[in-house]
C-alpha positions as CSV (number, residue, x, y, z in Angstrom):
1,X,-42.1,-29.6,-36.9
2,X,-44.8,-30.5,-34.5
3,X,-45.4,-29.0,-31.0
4,X,-43.4,-31.7,-29.2
5,X,-40.3,-31.2,-31.3
6,X,-40.4,-27.4,-31.0
7,X,-40.9,-27.8,-27.2
8,X,-37.9,-30.2,-27.0
9,X,-35.7,-27.8,-29.0
10,X,-36.7,-24.9,-26.8
11,X,-36.0,-26.9,-23.6
12,X,-32.6,-27.9,-24.8
13,X,-31.7,-24.3,-25.8
14,X,-32.8,-23.2,-22.3
15,X,-30.6,-25.8,-20.6
16,X,-27.6,-24.8,-22.8
17,X,-28.3,-21.1,-21.8
18,X,-28.4,-22.0,-18.1
19,X,-25.2,-24.1,-18.2
20,X,-23.3,-21.3,-20.0
21,X,-24.8,-18.3,-18.3
22,X,-21.8,-17.3,-16.3
23,X,-19.1,-18.7,-18.6
24,X,-16.6,-16.2,-20.0
25,X,-15.2,-16.6,-23.4
26,X,-12.4,-14.8,-25.2
27,X,-13.8,-13.1,-28.3
28,X,-12.1,-11.0,-30.9
29,X,-13.6,-7.6,-31.3
30,X,-13.8,-6.9,-35.0
31,X,-13.1,-3.3,-35.8
32,X,-11.1,-1.1,-38.2
33,X,-7.8,-2.1,-36.5
34,X,-8.3,-5.9,-36.7
35,X,-9.9,-5.9,-40.1
36,X,-7.7,-3.4,-42.0
37,X,-4.8,-1.9,-40.1
38,X,-3.2,-5.0,-38.7
39,X,-3.6,-7.0,-42.0
40,X,-2.2,-4.0,-43.9
41,X,0.9,-4.0,-41.7
42,X,1.5,-7.7,-42.4
43,X,0.8,-7.3,-46.1
44,X,3.3,-4.5,-46.4
45,X,6.0,-7.1,-45.8
46,X,5.1,-9.0,-48.9
47,X,3.5,-6.6,-51.3
48,X,4.5,-3.2,-52.7
49,X,2.6,-0.3,-51.3
50,X,2.2,1.0,-54.9
51,X,-0.3,-1.8,-55.8
52,X,-3.8,-0.5,-56.2
53,X,-5.1,-3.0,-53.7
54,X,-2.6,-1.8,-51.1
55,X,-3.5,1.8,-51.8
56,X,-7.1,0.9,-51.3
57,X,-6.5,-0.8,-48.0
58,X,-4.4,2.2,-46.8
59,X,-7.1,4.6,-47.7
60,X,-9.6,2.6,-45.7
61,X,-7.5,2.9,-42.5
């Protein structure tokens, strides 16, 4: 890329940043609860807790 293209990309990124500066978005916080505990609770409804995979998930939480 030449200087002009890089400058244009940087200017566009700056404009996007300024437009979205005070916008709030709802994000999911990924942690042990959302990645292991909640899915394990749902999976218990469909799979036996004696399966090695279920035991592994339970041990992680």
